[in-house]
N, C-alpha and C positions, 0 to 999 in steps of 0.2 A: 250774225246774224245767218241764217240758212234761207234757200227760198229756191223752189222750183221755176223752170221752164215749160209748161205743162199747154202742148206740147213746145218744144222744139221743131220738131220737124214732122211732115204729115208721113202717112204709111206709104205710100207712093216714095217718099225721098227716101227712107228707112230703106225699103226693099231695094233701091238701087242699090244706095249704101253697102248696104249688106251680102247681094251679087255681087260686089265690086272688088267686096275683102274676102270672098270665102271662094272665089274665083280658084282654076288649081294651080296656076303658076305666079300664085302671090308670095313675095320674100318674106316667111313671118320668123325671129330671132327671137332668141331668150330674152325675155323681158330680166332677166336679172343685172343684163348689161347696164341698163339706165338705174338703175338702184343704188342710194348710196352705200356707204362701208356697213353701216348700221342695220340698212335694211334687205339688203341682198339674201342674207343666209332665210329672209322668211318669204322672198318674193320665186311665185310659182306660175308662171307665165308666159305667155307668146307675143310680142307686141309686133306689129308691120314695119318694116326696115324703115329709117326714118330719111335713109338718102335714096331710096327707090323715089322713082318720077310717080309712081302711084299715090306714095303719100304725101308729097307733095302738093299734088292735082287736090287729092279730098280735105289735107287740113288747111288750105289755102280755102278754101270753098267753104269748108264748115267753121275758120274763123269769123268770114266774112260775115255768115248768117249770125254768131255768136254776138259778135260785135256790135251788130245793128238791131239788136234786139231790145226793145223798149224799157223792160223791165232790168235786162242786165244792166241797159247803161245809167238805170235810174239806183238801181243799189249795190252796185259794182264800181260805177265810176272809174272806167279803166283808163287807164295808161296802155298799157298791151295785152294782149294772149301771146302765153308763149307753151312751147313744150310739147304742141301737140301729141296725144301717141295714140294710135289704135290699138285695144288688147283684148285676147281674146284666153277664156280658161276652159280647158276642158276637164273633163270627170278626174278627182286626185288636187287639182289647181286650184290656185289662190293668191292670197296676197297678204301675211301675216301681218301682226298688230305694228304700226308704227307713225310717225311724225312725218312729214311731208319737209324735203330742204328748205330752209329759208329764203337761200338764192340760189337760183339756176343760172345755165348758160342764157337764157332768154332775158333772166328777170326777175325781182324779188318775187317768191312766192304770199301773197295776203289771201287769196282765192283758190282753192281747188274746184273741180266741176266735175261729173260723172255724166255723160249722155251714155243712156240704155238704148242698146241696138240691136236687142234678142228679145220676145215679149215673154213675158216670166211664166207661161208655161212651155216653155222649150225647154227651159232648163232647171234643177231640182237645185238648192244651195245658191251661193255663190251672193249674198244677201252685200251690200256694203253697211259696215256698222261702224258708225258714228258711238264717240266716247265724248259724254262732253257732265256737266255738276248734276244734272237731272237724269243721269243714268245711261245705257245703252240703247240705241236708234238704230236697227234692222231694216234697209231700204231695198225692194223690188219693184222699181217703176217701170209703166208700161214703154216700150218700143217708141223711140224720138222724144221723151221726154227726157230734161235733164234737171241735174241736182247742182246746184253752188254752196258751200259750205267754207268755214273759214279753216287755211291750211294749216292753223293752229292747233285743229285738232287731233288726239289720235283717233287713227280707222284703221282697217282689215277688211279684206273681204273674203266671205266665208269659203272652204270650199266646195266646187261644184261637186254635185252627186248624182247628177243624172245629164247631159245632153251638153251644151255649150253656151258659154257669156260672152258676148260680144258688146263692148263698151269703145266709147271714144273718151279719155279724160287729158285734164290739162290745166294751164294754174293763169292768173289773172294778177297781173300788177296793179294796185289802183292809185290812185290818186292821193288818197285818203289813207293813211296807213292804219290806223285804229278800227278795227271793228265796228265797237261804240259810237264811235264817234261819224260812220259812215249809217249807220242805223241813225241816230239822229237825222243827218240829212236827207232817209230816204224817208222817214217821216214828216219832216217839216215839206219837202219835194211833194208829196203825195196828197198832203193838207191843200196847200197851195192850188196844186192842179186843180182839187177838188171845188175849191172856191171857185179858182176862175170858170168851170163849166156851171155852176150854179147860178155866180152872179159879176160875169165878165172883170174886168179887172177896174179894180175899187182900188180905195187910199188901203184897206184891210190888205189885198193882194198886194200891192205894191209895197207895204211896210213887214208881208211873210217873202214879199222874193228880198228886197233888201238885207234880211237878216239871213236866208241861205247862203245868200251871193258871200256877203262878209265873212259865214263861219267856214265856207270851201276856200275863200281866201286865204283863212287865217290857218286853217287844217291841212291845207292841199299841199303838195309835193311837188 
């Protein structure tokens, strides 16, 4: 299951973040340094130095905002968010077809996310393309909007042909490893919350809540 946080950041928050990242003294590094051995050959981007004080400040604030988002809490069931990176692609840069590593230094990658920080009219190309059984889905979201999707999908970032693409990316380790189980839990949780809003706490709500809690207990890690 994939879902969008629309928006995660306001226009003002995006502007502040973008100004901080595009200042003259920002330490950018070759993105291939953080790619797995199989993806290094197709990764052409630059990433904010993860050891810099700027990265630590921005990543901490953004991680907190993501983890506090109610949709992400309900749909992803996060244990932790890890390896957050700020990435920029200029003309000719992108990231070829790859799958994310299953395990990283910060944890298991069950879900990946991309937060778009450039407006769609500020660059051409640069679409995030997800591959699933239904075909390919090219995506270019408005600045401040984020896409969360299974880390198991093959995906790529098309080369930028004009302007510059600025994003934040990262990974989520979920309490529930399997995507189909997370989806079922999310649907059940959505149904019980809707019922509670309409009818309050009644016997049916209690039964749905019991099923939700017991399935989470059964499937959680």
